[in-house]
C-alpha positions as CSV (number, residue, x, y, z in Angstrom):
1,X,51.6,-3.0,86.9
2,X,48.8,-2.0,89.3
3,X,49.4,-1.4,92.9
4,X,47.3,-3.3,95.5
5,X,46.9,-2.3,99.1
6,X,49.2,-5.3,100.3
7,X,51.8,-4.2,97.8
8,X,51.8,-0.8,99.3
9,X,53.4,-2.3,102.5
10,X,56.6,-3.0,100.5
11,X,57.1,0.7,100.0
12,X,58.8,1.4,103.3
13,X,61.3,-1.5,102.8
14,X,62.0,-0.3,99.2
15,X,62.6,3.2,100.4
16,X,64.9,1.9,103.1
17,X,67.3,0.2,100.7
18,X,67.0,2.5,97.7
19,X,69.9,4.8,98.6
20,X,72.3,1.9,98.5
21,X,71.3,1.2,94.8
22,X,72.1,4.6,93.6
23,X,75.7,5.9,92.8
24,X,76.4,9.1,94.7
25,X,79.4,9.9,92.5
26,X,78.5,11.5,89.2
27,X,82.1,11.0,88.0
28,X,81.6,7.3,88.1
29,X,78.9,7.4,85.4
30,X,79.6,7.4,81.7
31,X,79.6,10.7,80.0
32,X,76.2,11.5,78.5
33,X,74.7,14.6,76.8
34,X,71.7,15.5,79.1
35,X,68.8,17.3,77.5
36,X,68.4,21.0,78.4
37,X,66.5,21.3,81.8
38,X,64.1,23.8,80.3
39,X,63.1,21.4,77.6
40,X,62.4,18.7,80.1
41,X,60.5,21.3,82.3
42,X,58.4,22.4,79.3
43,X,57.4,18.8,78.4
44,X,56.7,18.0,82.0
45,X,54.5,21.0,82.4
46,X,52.4,20.1,79.3
47,X,51.4,16.7,80.7
48,X,52.1,16.1,84.5
49,X,49.3,18.4,85.6
50,X,46.7,16.2,83.8
51,X,48.2,12.9,84.9
52,X,45.9,11.3,87.5
53,X,46.0,8.5,90.0
54,X,43.1,5.9,89.7
55,X,41.7,4.1,92.8
56,X,39.8,0.9,91.8
57,X,37.7,-1.2,94.1
58,X,38.0,-4.5,92.3
59,X,36.4,-7.9,92.8
60,X,38.5,-10.9,92.4
61,X,37.7,-14.6,93.5
62,X,39.5,-16.7,96.0
63,X,38.3,-20.1,97.1
64,X,35.0,-19.6,95.5
65,X,34.3,-16.3,97.3
66,X,34.4,-12.7,95.9
67,X,37.4,-10.8,97.4
68,X,37.3,-7.0,97.2
69,X,40.6,-5.1,97.2
70,X,41.7,-1.5,96.5
71,X,44.3,-1.1,93.8
72,X,45.8,1.9,92.2
73,X,47.1,2.8,88.7
74,X,47.7,5.9,86.6
75,X,46.0,7.6,83.7
76,X,46.0,10.7,81.6
77,X,43.1,13.1,80.9
78,X,43.0,13.2,77.1
79,X,39.7,15.1,76.3
80,X,38.1,18.4,77.4
81,X,35.1,16.2,78.6
82,X,37.3,14.4,81.3
83,X,38.0,11.2,79.5
84,X,41.0,9.4,81.1
85,X,43.2,6.9,79.2
86,X,44.6,4.1,81.2
87,X,45.3,0.3,81.0
88,X,42.5,-2.4,80.9
89,X,44.2,-4.2,83.7
90,X,43.9,-1.1,86.0
91,X,40.1,-1.1,85.6
92,X,39.7,-5.0,85.2
93,X,37.0,-6.3,87.6
94,X,36.4,-2.9,88.9
95,X,33.3,-2.2,91.0
96,X,34.0,1.5,91.5
97,X,36.5,4.0,90.4
98,X,37.9,7.3,91.9
99,X,40.3,9.6,90.1
100,X,42.8,11.8,92.1
101,X,44.0,14.9,90.2
102,X,47.4,16.7,90.7
103,X,45.8,19.4,92.8
104,X,44.5,16.8,95.2
105,X,40.9,16.7,94.0
106,X,39.2,13.3,94.1
107,X,36.3,12.7,91.8
108,X,34.2,9.5,90.9
109,X,34.6,8.1,87.5
110,X,32.6,5.8,85.2
111,X,34.0,3.0,82.9
112,X,33.4,4.1,79.3
113,X,35.0,1.0,77.7
114,X,37.7,-1.5,77.9
115,X,39.8,-3.5,75.4
116,X,41.8,-6.3,77.0
117,X,43.4,-7.3,73.6
118,X,45.2,-3.9,73.6
119,X,45.2,-3.6,77.4
120,X,43.6,-0.1,77.2
121,X,40.6,1.4,78.9
122,X,38.8,4.7,79.1
123,X,37.2,6.2,82.2
124,X,35.3,9.4,82.4
125,X,35.5,11.7,85.4
126,X,32.0,12.7,86.9
127,X,32.3,16.2,88.4
128,X,29.5,17.6,90.5
129,X,28.9,20.2,87.8
130,X,29.9,20.5,84.1
131,X,33.5,21.3,83.6
132,X,36.1,21.6,80.8
133,X,39.2,19.7,81.7
134,X,42.8,20.4,80.7
135,X,44.2,17.5,78.7
136,X,47.2,16.1,76.9
137,X,47.7,14.9,73.3
138,X,48.8,11.7,71.8
139,X,51.5,11.5,69.3
140,X,50.2,11.1,65.7
141,X,53.1,9.1,64.5
142,X,55.7,6.9,66.1
143,X,59.0,8.5,65.3
144,X,61.1,7.4,68.4
145,X,64.8,6.2,67.9
146,X,66.9,4.4,70.4
147,X,68.5,7.0,72.8
148,X,65.7,9.5,72.6
149,X,64.9,10.9,76.0
150,X,61.4,10.0,77.4
151,X,59.6,10.9,80.6
152,X,57.4,8.3,82.5
153,X,54.7,9.9,84.7
154,X,52.3,8.4,87.1
155,X,52.0,7.0,90.7
156,X,54.6,4.4,91.4
157,X,53.8,2.6,94.6
158,X,50.8,4.9,95.0
159,X,53.0,8.0,95.2
160,X,51.1,10.4,92.9
161,X,52.6,13.2,90.6
162,X,55.8,11.3,90.1
163,X,58.1,11.6,87.1
164,X,61.3,9.7,85.9
165,X,63.4,10.2,82.9
166,X,65.2,7.7,80.7
167,X,65.9,6.9,77.0
168,X,64.3,4.7,74.4
169,X,66.0,1.3,74.3
170,X,64.0,0.0,71.3
171,X,60.9,1.5,69.8
172,X,59.5,-1.8,68.5
173,X,60.0,-4.5,71.0
174,X,58.1,-7.8,71.2
175,X,58.5,-9.7,74.5
176,X,60.2,-12.7,72.8
177,X,63.7,-13.3,73.9
178,X,66.4,-15.3,72.0
179,X,65.4,-18.3,74.0
180,X,61.6,-18.3,73.6
181,X,59.3,-19.9,71.1
182,X,57.3,-17.0,69.6
183,X,54.3,-19.4,69.1
184,X,53.7,-19.3,73.0
185,X,53.9,-15.6,73.1
186,X,50.3,-14.7,73.5
187,X,49.5,-17.5,75.9
188,X,52.4,-16.4,78.1
189,X,51.0,-12.9,78.3
190,X,47.6,-14.2,79.5
191,X,46.1,-17.7,79.1
192,X,42.5,-16.5,78.8
193,X,42.9,-12.8,78.2
194,X,45.9,-12.5,75.8
195,X,47.0,-8.8,75.3
196,X,49.6,-7.1,72.9
197,X,48.4,-9.0,69.9
198,X,48.2,-6.0,67.6
199,X,51.4,-3.9,68.4
200,X,55.0,-4.0,69.5
201,X,56.0,-2.3,72.7
202,X,58.3,0.7,73.2
203,X,61.1,-0.5,75.5
204,X,62.7,2.2,77.6
205,X,64.6,2.6,80.9
206,X,62.6,5.4,82.6
207,X,61.9,3.9,86.0
208,X,58.4,2.7,86.6
209,X,57.0,0.5,89.4
210,X,53.6,-0.9,90.5
211,X,51.1,1.9,90.2
212,X,52.6,3.3,87.1
213,X,50.3,1.2,84.9
214,X,48.3,3.5,82.5
215,X,50.4,6.4,83.0
216,X,51.9,8.3,80.0
217,X,55.3,8.0,78.4
218,X,56.1,11.5,77.1
219,X,58.6,12.8,74.7
220,X,60.5,16.1,74.9
221,X,57.7,17.8,72.9
222,X,55.2,17.1,75.4
223,X,53.4,14.4,73.3
224,X,52.1,11.1,74.7
225,X,54.2,8.7,72.8
226,X,53.2,5.7,74.9
227,X,51.2,4.3,77.7
228,X,53.3,2.5,80.3
229,X,52.1,-1.1,80.8
230,X,54.8,-3.4,82.0
231,X,58.0,-3.2,83.9
232,X,60.5,-5.2,85.9
233,X,60.9,-4.6,89.6
234,X,64.0,-6.7,89.6
235,X,66.7,-7.3,87.0
236,X,67.2,-3.8,85.6
237,X,65.2,-0.8,84.5
238,X,63.3,-2.4,81.7
239,X,59.9,-0.9,81.0
240,X,57.4,-1.3,78.2
241,X,54.7,1.0,76.8
242,X,52.0,0.7,74.3
243,X,52.8,3.0,71.3
244,X,51.0,6.4,71.5
245,X,49.4,6.3,68.0
246,X,48.1,2.8,68.5
247,X,46.7,3.8,72.0
248,X,45.1,6.9,70.5
249,X,43.2,4.9,67.9
250,X,41.8,2.5,70.6
251,X,41.0,5.3,73.0
252,X,39.1,7.2,70.4
253,X,37.1,4.2,69.4
254,X,36.2,3.3,73.0
255,X,35.1,7.0,73.6
256,X,32.9,6.8,70.4
257,X,31.5,3.3,70.7
258,X,32.4,1.9,74.2
259,X,34.0,-1.2,72.6
260,X,36.3,-2.4,69.9
261,X,34.9,-4.7,67.3
262,X,37.4,-6.7,65.3
263,X,37.3,-9.4,62.6
264,X,38.5,-13.0,63.1
265,X,39.4,-15.6,60.6
266,X,40.3,-18.6,62.9
267,X,44.0,-18.9,62.7
268,X,47.2,-17.6,64.3
269,X,50.3,-16.3,62.7
270,X,54.1,-16.4,63.4
271,X,57.1,-15.0,61.6
272,X,59.4,-16.9,59.1
273,X,62.3,-16.8,61.5
274,X,63.9,-20.2,61.6
275,X,61.9,-21.6,58.7
276,X,64.4,-20.8,55.8
277,X,61.6,-19.1,54.0
278,X,61.8,-15.4,52.8
279,X,58.3,-14.5,51.8
280,X,55.0,-14.2,53.6
281,X,53.9,-15.1,57.2
282,X,53.6,-18.6,58.6
283,X,50.2,-20.0,59.7
284,X,51.1,-21.3,63.2
285,X,47.7,-22.8,64.0
286,X,44.2,-23.2,62.7
287,X,41.1,-23.5,64.9
288,X,39.2,-26.8,64.6
289,X,35.9,-26.4,62.9
290,X,36.6,-22.8,61.9
291,X,35.9,-21.3,58.4
292,X,39.7,-21.3,57.8
293,X,39.9,-25.0,58.3
294,X,36.9,-25.7,56.2
295,X,38.4,-23.6,53.4
296,X,41.5,-25.8,53.5
297,X,44.0,-23.6,55.4
298,X,46.5,-25.7,57.3
299,X,49.2,-25.1,59.9
300,X,52.5,-24.7,58.0
301,X,50.9,-22.8,55.1
302,X,52.4,-19.3,54.4
303,X,50.1,-16.4,53.6
304,X,51.9,-14.3,51.0
305,X,49.1,-11.9,50.1
306,X,45.8,-10.5,51.5
307,X,43.3,-9.2,49.0
308,X,46.2,-9.2,46.5
309,X,48.6,-7.1,48.6
310,X,51.8,-8.8,49.5
311,X,52.5,-9.4,53.2
312,X,55.8,-10.3,55.0
313,X,56.8,-11.1,58.5
314,X,60.4,-12.0,58.6
315,X,60.8,-11.5,62.4
316,X,58.5,-11.8,65.4
317,X,58.2,-8.0,65.7
318,X,56.6,-7.9,62.2
319,X,53.6,-10.1,63.1
320,X,51.4,-7.7,65.3
321,X,51.0,-5.3,62.4
322,X,49.7,-8.1,60.2
323,X,47.3,-9.4,62.9
324,X,46.1,-5.9,63.3
325,X,45.5,-5.5,59.6
326,X,43.4,-8.6,59.5
327,X,41.5,-7.7,62.7
328,X,40.5,-4.2,61.1
329,X,38.9,-5.9,58.1
330,X,35.1,-5.3,58.1
331,X,33.1,-8.0,59.8
332,X,31.4,-10.2,57.3
333,X,33.6,-9.1,54.4
334,X,35.1,-11.6,52.0
335,X,38.9,-11.9,52.1
336,X,41.3,-13.4,49.4
337,X,44.4,-15.1,50.9
338,X,47.2,-16.0,48.7
339,X,48.7,-19.3,50.1
340,X,52.0,-20.9,49.4
341,X,53.1,-24.4,50.4
342,X,56.5,-25.2,49.1
343,X,56.3,-24.4,45.3
344,X,52.5,-24.7,45.3
345,X,50.3,-21.6,45.1
346,X,46.6,-21.3,45.7
347,X,44.1,-18.7,46.7
348,X,41.5,-19.1,49.4
349,X,38.4,-17.1,50.0
350,X,37.1,-16.6,53.6
351,X,34.5,-14.5,55.2
352,X,35.4,-12.7,58.4
353,X,33.4,-13.0,61.6
354,X,33.4,-11.0,64.8
355,X,36.3,-11.6,67.2
356,X,34.9,-14.0,69.8
357,X,35.3,-13.2,73.6
358,X,38.4,-14.7,75.1
359,X,37.0,-15.0,78.5
360,X,33.5,-15.2,79.8
361,X,32.0,-13.5,82.8
362,X,33.0,-14.8,86.3
363,X,30.9,-14.6,89.4
364,X,30.6,-16.1,92.8
365,X,27.4,-18.3,93.2
366,X,26.8,-18.3,96.9
367,X,24.3,-21.1,97.0
368,X,27.0,-23.5,95.7
369,X,29.9,-21.8,97.5
370,X,31.8,-21.6,94.2
371,X,33.1,-19.1,91.7
372,X,32.1,-19.9,88.2
373,X,33.1,-18.6,84.8
374,X,31.1,-18.8,81.5
375,X,33.1,-21.1,79.2
376,X,33.8,-19.2,75.8
377,X,34.9,-21.1,72.6
378,X,38.5,-19.8,73.2
379,X,38.6,-21.2,76.8
380,X,37.0,-24.4,75.6
381,X,39.8,-24.9,73.0
382,X,42.5,-24.3,75.6
383,X,41.0,-27.0,77.8
384,X,40.1,-29.6,75.2
385,X,36.4,-28.7,75.6
386,X,35.4,-27.8,72.1
387,X,31.8,-27.6,71.4
388,X,30.9,-27.6,75.1
389,X,28.8,-24.9,76.9
390,X,28.7,-24.5,80.5
391,X,30.1,-22.9,83.7
392,X,33.8,-23.6,84.6
393,X,34.5,-24.0,88.3
394,X,37.3,-21.6,89.1
395,X,37.3,-21.9,92.9
396,X,35.5,-23.6,95.9
397,X,34.8,-22.3,99.4
398,X,36.2,-24.8,101.9
399,X,33.2,-26.6,103.6
400,X,30.8,-25.0,101.1
401,X,28.0,-27.0,99.3
402,X,30.1,-27.7,96.2
403,X,33.1,-28.7,98.2
404,X,31.0,-31.3,100.2
405,X,28.8,-32.4,97.4
406,X,28.6,-36.2,96.9
407,X,31.1,-36.5,95.3
408,X,32.9,-33.2,95.8
409,X,33.3,-30.9,92.8
410,X,36.9,-29.6,91.9
411,X,38.3,-26.4,90.4
412,X,38.4,-27.1,86.6
413,X,35.2,-29.0,86.5
414,X,32.6,-27.8,83.9
415,X,29.0,-27.7,85.0
416,X,26.7,-28.6,82.1
417,X,23.3,-29.4,83.7
418,X,21.6,-28.8,87.0
419,X,18.5,-31.0,87.7
420,X,18.5,-32.0,84.1
421,X,18.5,-28.4,82.8
422,X,21.4,-27.0,80.7
423,X,23.3,-24.2,82.4
424,X,25.3,-22.6,79.5
425,X,25.6,-19.3,81.4
426,X,25.2,-17.7,84.7
427,X,21.7,-16.4,84.0
428,X,20.6,-20.1,83.3
429,X,22.1,-21.1,86.6
430,X,20.2,-18.3,88.4
431,X,17.0,-19.6,86.9
432,X,17.6,-23.2,87.8
433,X,19.2,-22.8,91.3
434,X,18.7,-19.3,92.4
435,X,15.9,-20.1,94.7
436,X,15.9,-22.7,97.5
437,X,14.7,-26.2,96.2
438,X,11.5,-27.7,97.8
439,X,12.0,-29.1,101.2
440,X,15.7,-28.5,100.9
441,X,16.3,-31.5,98.6
442,X,19.7,-31.9,96.9
443,X,20.3,-30.8,93.3
444,X,21.6,-33.3,90.7
445,X,24.6,-31.6,89.1
446,X,25.9,-32.9,85.8
447,X,29.6,-31.9,85.1
448,X,32.5,-32.8,82.9
449,X,35.9,-33.6,84.4
450,X,38.4,-34.2,81.6
451,X,36.9,-36.6,79.1
452,X,34.3,-37.9,81.7
453,X,30.8,-36.8,82.3
454,X,29.8,-37.2,86.0
455,X,27.0,-36.4,88.4
456,X,26.9,-35.2,92.0
457,X,24.3,-34.4,94.6
458,X,24.6,-30.9,95.9
459,X,22.5,-29.2,98.7
460,X,22.5,-25.5,98.1
461,X,22.6,-22.9,100.9
462,X,20.8,-19.7,100.3
463,X,20.9,-16.4,102.1
464,X,22.4,-15.5,105.5
465,X,23.1,-18.5,107.8
466,X,21.7,-18.2,111.3
467,X,23.1,-20.7,114.0
468,X,21.0,-21.3,117.0
469,X,22.9,-23.4,119.6
470,X,21.2,-26.3,121.3
471,X,19.8,-25.4,124.8
472,X,22.1,-26.3,127.7
473,X,21.2,-27.2,131.3
474,X,21.6,-24.3,133.7
475,X,24.8,-24.4,135.7
476,X,25.3,-22.8,139.1
477,X,27.5,-19.6,139.2
478,X,29.1,-17.6,141.9
479,X,30.2,-14.7,139.8
480,X,33.9,-14.4,140.4
481,X,37.2,-15.3,138.8
482,X,39.9,-16.9,141.0
483,X,43.6,-17.7,141.3
484,X,44.6,-21.1,142.7
485,X,46.8,-21.0,146.0
486,X,48.5,-24.1,146.8
487,X,49.8,-25.0,150.3
488,X,53.4,-24.1,149.5
489,X,52.4,-20.9,147.8
490,X,50.2,-20.0,150.7
491,X,53.1,-20.5,153.1
492,X,55.5,-18.3,151.0
493,X,52.8,-15.5,150.8
494,X,52.0,-15.7,154.6
495,X,48.3,-16.7,153.9
496,X,46.5,-18.8,156.4
497,X,46.1,-21.8,154.1
498,X,45.4,-23.0,150.6
499,X,42.4,-22.1,148.5
500,X,41.3,-19.7,145.8
501,X,42.0,-16.0,145.8
502,X,39.4,-13.8,144.2
503,X,40.9,-11.9,141.2
504,X,37.7,-10.4,139.8
505,X,34.1,-9.9,141.0
506,X,31.4,-9.4,138.3
507,X,29.0,-6.6,138.9
508,X,25.6,-7.9,140.3
509,X,26.9,-11.4,140.7
510,X,25.9,-13.7,143.7
511,X,29.3,-13.3,145.5
512,X,29.4,-9.6,144.5
513,X,26.0,-9.0,146.2
514,X,27.3,-11.0,149.2
515,X,30.1,-8.5,149.7
516,X,33.1,-10.4,148.3
517,X,36.1,-8.3,147.2
518,X,39.2,-8.8,145.2
519,X,42.0,-10.4,147.3
520,X,39.6,-12.4,149.5
521,X,40.8,-16.1,149.9
522,X,38.1,-18.7,149.7
523,X,39.0,-21.9,151.5
524,X,35.7,-23.9,151.9
525,X,32.1,-24.1,150.7
526,X,29.7,-25.2,153.5
527,X,32.7,-26.4,155.6
528,X,33.9,-28.7,152.7
529,X,37.6,-27.5,152.0
530,X,38.6,-26.1,148.6
531,X,41.9,-27.3,147.5
532,X,44.0,-26.2,144.5
533,X,45.8,-29.0,142.6
534,X,48.3,-26.7,141.2
535,X,49.1,-23.0,140.8
536,X,47.6,-22.6,137.2
537,X,44.2,-24.2,137.1
538,X,41.1,-22.6,138.6
539,X,38.9,-25.6,137.4
540,X,38.5,-27.3,140.8
541,X,36.7,-24.1,142.3
542,X,34.4,-23.7,139.3
543,X,33.6,-27.4,139.1
544,X,32.6,-27.4,142.8
545,X,30.2,-24.5,142.2
546,X,28.8,-26.0,139.0
547,X,28.1,-29.3,141.0
548,X,25.6,-27.3,143.3
549,X,22.1,-26.5,142.3
550,X,20.9,-23.2,140.8
551,X,19.2,-21.2,143.6
552,X,21.0,-23.2,146.4
553,X,22.0,-21.1,149.4
554,X,25.6,-21.8,150.5
555,X,28.2,-20.3,152.8
556,X,31.5,-19.6,151.3
557,X,34.2,-19.5,153.9
558,X,37.7,-18.0,153.8
559,X,39.7,-15.0,155.0
560,X,40.2,-11.3,154.2
561,X,43.7,-10.4,155.6
562,X,43.8,-11.7,159.1
563,X,40.0,-11.8,159.5
564,X,37.7,-14.9,158.8
565,X,34.9,-14.7,156.2
566,X,31.6,-16.3,156.0
567,X,29.7,-15.1,152.9
568,X,26.0,-16.2,152.5
569,X,25.5,-16.8,148.7
570,X,22.4,-17.7,146.7
571,X,23.8,-19.3,143.5
572,X,22.3,-18.2,140.2
573,X,22.4,-19.7,136.6
574,X,25.6,-18.9,134.8
575,X,25.3,-16.3,132.0
576,X,25.5,-17.8,128.6
577,X,29.1,-18.3,127.3
578,X,30.2,-17.4,123.8
579,X,29.5,-20.9,122.4
580,X,26.0,-20.7,123.6
581,X,25.1,-17.5,121.8
582,X,23.3,-17.2,118.4
583,X,25.5,-16.3,115.4
584,X,24.7,-14.9,112.0
585,X,26.8,-15.2,108.9
586,X,25.9,-12.2,106.7
587,X,26.5,-13.1,103.1
588,X,26.6,-9.5,101.8
589,X,28.9,-8.2,104.5
590,X,31.1,-11.3,104.4
591,X,31.3,-11.2,108.2
592,X,30.5,-13.5,111.1
593,X,28.4,-11.8,113.9
594,X,26.9,-13.0,117.2
595,X,24.7,-11.8,120.1
596,X,26.3,-9.6,122.6
597,X,26.7,-11.6,125.9
598,X,27.2,-10.9,129.6
599,X,30.9,-11.6,129.4
600,X,31.4,-9.3,126.4
601,X,29.9,-6.4,128.4
602,X,32.0,-7.4,131.5
603,X,35.2,-7.6,129.5
604,X,34.7,-4.0,128.1
605,X,33.2,-2.5,131.3
606,X,30.0,-1.8,129.5
607,X,26.7,-1.4,131.3
608,X,24.2,-4.3,131.5
609,X,21.8,-2.3,129.3
610,X,24.4,-2.0,126.4
611,X,22.9,-3.5,123.2
612,X,24.5,-4.3,119.9
613,X,26.0,-7.1,117.9
614,X,29.5,-8.5,118.3
615,X,31.7,-9.0,115.2
616,X,33.2,-12.5,115.5
617,X,35.1,-12.6,112.2
618,X,35.8,-10.6,109.1
619,X,36.9,-11.8,105.6
620,X,39.7,-9.5,104.5
621,X,38.4,-9.4,100.9
622,X,34.8,-8.7,101.7
623,X,32.8,-5.6,102.2
624,X,33.2,-5.6,106.0
625,X,36.9,-6.0,105.7
626,X,37.1,-3.2,103.1
627,X,35.3,-0.9,105.5
628,X,37.9,-1.8,108.2
629,X,35.5,-3.6,110.5
630,X,37.5,-5.7,112.9
631,X,36.9,-8.8,114.9
632,X,35.8,-7.6,118.5
633,X,33.9,-4.6,117.2
634,X,30.4,-4.1,118.5
635,X,28.0,-2.7,115.9
636,X,25.5,-0.4,117.5
637,X,24.2,1.5,114.5
638,X,24.1,0.8,110.7
639,X,22.7,3.4,108.3
640,X,19.8,5.3,110.0
641,X,18.9,2.4,112.4
642,X,20.1,1.3,115.8
643,X,21.4,-2.3,116.0
644,X,20.3,-4.0,119.2
645,X,20.4,-7.7,118.1
646,X,21.0,-10.0,115.1
647,X,17.6,-9.5,113.7
648,X,17.8,-5.6,113.8
649,X,21.3,-5.8,112.2
650,X,19.8,-7.6,109.2
651,X,16.8,-5.3,109.1
652,X,19.1,-2.2,109.2
653,X,21.3,-3.5,106.3
654,X,18.2,-4.3,104.2
655,X,16.9,-0.8,104.9
656,X,20.1,0.9,104.1
657,X,20.3,-0.9,100.8
658,X,16.7,-0.2,99.8
659,X,16.4,3.3,101.0
660,X,19.6,4.8,99.7
661,X,21.8,6.6,102.3
662,X,23.8,8.0,99.5
663,X,26.9,6.6,98.1
664,X,28.2,5.3,101.5
665,X,26.4,3.5,104.5
666,X,27.8,4.6,107.9
667,X,28.4,1.9,110.5
668,X,28.9,3.0,114.1
669,X,30.9,0.6,116.4
670,X,32.3,0.4,119.8
671,X,36.1,-0.5,119.6
672,X,38.0,-0.6,122.9
673,X,37.2,2.6,124.7
674,X,36.1,4.5,121.6
675,X,33.0,4.9,119.6
676,X,34.0,4.9,115.8
677,X,32.3,5.6,112.5
678,X,33.1,3.4,109.5
679,X,31.7,3.5,105.9
680,X,30.5,0.8,103.6
681,X,30.5,1.6,100.0
682,X,27.1,0.7,98.4
683,X,28.9,-0.7,95.4
684,X,30.5,-3.3,97.6
685,X,27.2,-4.8,98.8
686,X,25.3,-4.9,95.4
687,X,25.7,-6.9,92.2
688,X,25.4,-3.6,90.1
689,X,28.8,-2.8,88.4
């Protein structure tokens, strides 16, 4: 379980209720023999100092758009070179990684390799100068028994350097209950990225929580006997760890080669439980068109030997070891399978091939306003799309080009051609639709929806979107805000009559230059009375002014206390309101910006000479949101360049990305009465992973 930033908000609530969940009376607990405190302390001191917290900036996709979030997990330094063992789901979709040590040091890290089938990954710390790291050791053999004391270490809820103690409940646990069909086991763990295929978990009751993922499970000898992977927040202290020896093998292979290569024969296995058979392992399914099917293997066959060696899987927990044995066969090797079907015996000869990818690369394609994933053979089988190649639509931006295509595309559609050209992968789509089409013409998109092949017209949108409002006729403006005063309200307040009371005078405005002050009561314009229809709407005053001509000289009459007023005013054109200002949607920042207007400066008491760009909207999962930019901020500097208008903002962003500025790009903003500095990570703004 990794911990995301929103999940951290639950911590305060959890801490508030936790005391009520713990018994304060030791006498109420059953009598147990506790391990010696010195033994626990010695085991702790061997491993806890090299347990690290991992901060991952990850990119997910929501409604067709990339969403950046910060998540945290745990890991353990396992080599002098600074390799950190953790879970694959901690590093999954990671754009950048930071490792926080027990002493508080925070260093960047690079991803060495990941293996989703075992849910393991390896990072390597990148210190500023070469360094030899203290590290922990994996157990060589799994010799745990129920009741053995184990220690879980990591950063639950992002709280680093935490440790809990418990006992092993079962050293070989498959997550198949008495009520489950084991045939669905892998799919339940992850439809497109199954995990846990090659081992059984260690079940224990040492408390873990979100953020513990990837942290070590340690025995009293100070060995890493497991890598904590799964837990239950509700329903009891059930936690599950990858066995240490299995994790060690994967971690060492990732450090050496950066990937795990496995063999594949095109079938899936299940135990003999419930079949009445007592020898072999059951073939649960066979892939259509696979070498296994062509060789004559059928669902329901029993495999009783592999290369002459007998195999047996009487219970579900026995299956992972057999699947691992097959996966570790050399790729391209010939394998002899002894097959039993009833009383019949036969032998099949198969040639192994490389394990295919379970899930293809996923990416947001901004010109279509959609997120797309490359369809793998495994994904195609699960969706009845065997033999197809293309891009699976995983999400759509509301109002985006794909969502308003004719007809609209939907999540689950498979793009197969664009303008008659196949798009089997994202590179092909970039080649076909990465640049604007001539004269903005629509593209013809061919896609598959269920068993049907359809077409649609789609107009892509490329780059940042600038909106220039249509010009409006100038309207006369007096330069004040007013409060309506009705006849009855005037009588109660002791005012000479109804009208509009000035509540604000804009600097340099026509009435301001004429000497108007807050509190003045305006009752007529050129002897035509001003009447308030109610005590809430100031529209009658502003409408009367707008009906006059720009540049017209008028006399505004009223009173100031017990004195009459007659203010000579030369009306001017009203400053542009928010709807009349140009806007710019920055694709890379995932933010809406607009010109800084007169009323923006007036609302913040900024001088008329103040320049900058107003932030009008921020997508929480975009780079701007991750940098804590907020709606209402005024950007005045980005990188090394001042920001004066929309054009200079785009220029400053381009220059910052092209010229470096180090790992982060500073952004200076005006927020309320403060000037603040924020930072954009370069990783967030580029496609480089």
